C-alpha positions as CSV (number, residue, x, y, z in Angstrom):
1,X,28.3,77.1,158.7
2,X,28.4,75.7,155.2
3,X,25.9,73.6,153.3
4,X,27.0,71.3,150.4
5,X,25.0,69.6,147.8
6,X,26.5,67.1,145.3
7,X,25.1,66.0,142.0
8,X,26.2,64.3,138.7
9,X,26.6,60.7,139.8
10,X,25.3,57.8,137.8
11,X,26.0,54.6,135.9
12,X,28.7,54.6,133.2
13,X,30.6,52.0,131.3
14,X,34.4,51.5,131.9
15,X,36.3,54.1,130.0
16,X,33.5,56.6,130.1
17,X,33.3,60.0,131.9
18,X,31.3,61.7,134.5
19,X,31.3,65.3,135.9
20,X,30.4,65.7,139.6
21,X,29.3,69.1,141.0
22,X,29.2,70.4,144.5
23,X,27.3,73.7,145.3
24,X,28.3,75.4,148.5
25,X,26.1,77.9,150.5
26,X,26.3,79.7,153.8
27,X,29.5,81.2,155.2
28,X,31.5,80.3,152.0
29,X,33.9,83.2,152.4
30,X,35.4,81.3,155.3
31,X,36.2,78.2,153.2
32,X,39.9,77.6,152.9
33,X,39.9,74.3,151.1
34,X,37.5,71.9,149.4
35,X,37.8,68.3,148.2
36,X,36.2,65.1,147.0
37,X,36.2,61.9,149.0
38,X,34.8,58.5,148.2
39,X,33.7,55.4,150.0
40,X,33.2,52.0,148.4
41,X,31.2,49.1,150.1
42,X,33.3,47.5,152.8
43,X,36.0,50.2,152.7
44,X,36.8,53.3,154.6
45,X,36.4,56.8,153.1
46,X,39.4,57.9,151.1
47,X,40.6,61.2,149.7
48,X,40.2,61.6,146.0
49,X,41.3,65.2,145.3
50,X,41.5,68.6,147.1
51,X,41.7,72.2,146.1
52,X,42.7,75.1,148.3
53,X,41.6,78.8,148.3
54,X,44.9,79.4,146.5
55,X,43.9,76.9,143.8
56,X,46.5,74.4,144.8
57,X,45.4,70.9,143.9
58,X,46.2,67.4,145.1
59,X,45.2,64.0,143.9
60,X,45.2,60.4,145.1
61,X,47.7,58.3,143.2
62,X,44.9,56.1,141.9
63,X,43.2,58.9,140.0
64,X,46.1,61.0,138.9
65,X,46.0,61.7,135.1
66,X,42.3,60.7,135.0
67,X,40.4,63.1,137.4
68,X,40.5,66.9,137.5
69,X,39.3,69.0,140.4
70,X,38.3,72.6,139.7
71,X,36.3,75.5,141.3
72,X,34.1,78.2,139.9
73,X,34.0,80.9,142.6
74,X,31.3,82.9,140.8
75,X,28.9,80.0,141.1
76,X,30.2,78.7,144.5
77,X,30.6,75.4,142.8
78,X,33.4,72.7,142.8
79,X,33.7,70.1,140.1
80,X,35.3,66.7,139.7
81,X,35.8,65.7,136.0
82,X,36.3,62.0,135.9
83,X,37.7,60.4,132.7
84,X,38.7,56.9,131.8
85,X,36.6,55.5,134.6
86,X,37.3,52.0,136.0
87,X,35.1,49.6,138.0
88,X,37.4,50.3,140.9
89,X,36.1,53.9,140.9
90,X,32.6,52.7,142.0
91,X,31.7,54.4,145.2
92,X,29.7,57.1,146.9
93,X,31.4,60.4,146.3
94,X,31.3,63.1,149.0
95,X,32.0,66.8,148.8
96,X,34.0,68.3,151.7
97,X,34.7,71.8,152.8
98,X,37.0,73.1,155.5
99,X,36.0,76.4,157.1
100,X,38.2,78.6,159.2
101,X,35.9,80.4,161.7
102,X,37.8,82.4,164.3
103,X,40.7,80.2,165.4
104,X,38.7,77.0,164.7
105,X,38.6,74.6,161.7
106,X,35.3,72.9,160.8
107,X,34.6,70.1,158.3
108,X,31.4,70.0,156.3
109,X,30.1,67.2,154.1
110,X,27.5,66.8,151.4
111,X,25.0,63.9,151.3
112,X,27.0,62.0,148.7
113,X,26.3,60.9,145.1
114,X,26.6,57.4,143.8
115,X,29.0,56.6,140.9
116,X,28.8,53.1,139.4
117,X,31.2,52.0,136.7
118,X,30.3,48.8,134.9
119,X,32.7,46.5,133.0
């Protein structure tokens, strides 16, 4: 199994930047993909960005050109650099990992970190 811990959230003014971190532990060698999701009040959780074990990245249209997902394998850490933040980015951000164990896929989630963007 995999354990995930997010950090780096906070309060920032519109146009500012934040960098989120997610530290993974456990059976990390089995992780085939990781990503960031977010959930705003009254809305369902949505995908923000993903990165595979081959370093292929994907972004939601709403964050393209502003957010960058990356991974540091030596530190077992994934990052989300968020620039040009907008009030619409306000949400709880969750770290996700997909683990391939045998023939089964498992999803793991962190506890979430709050990002609030003021106007």
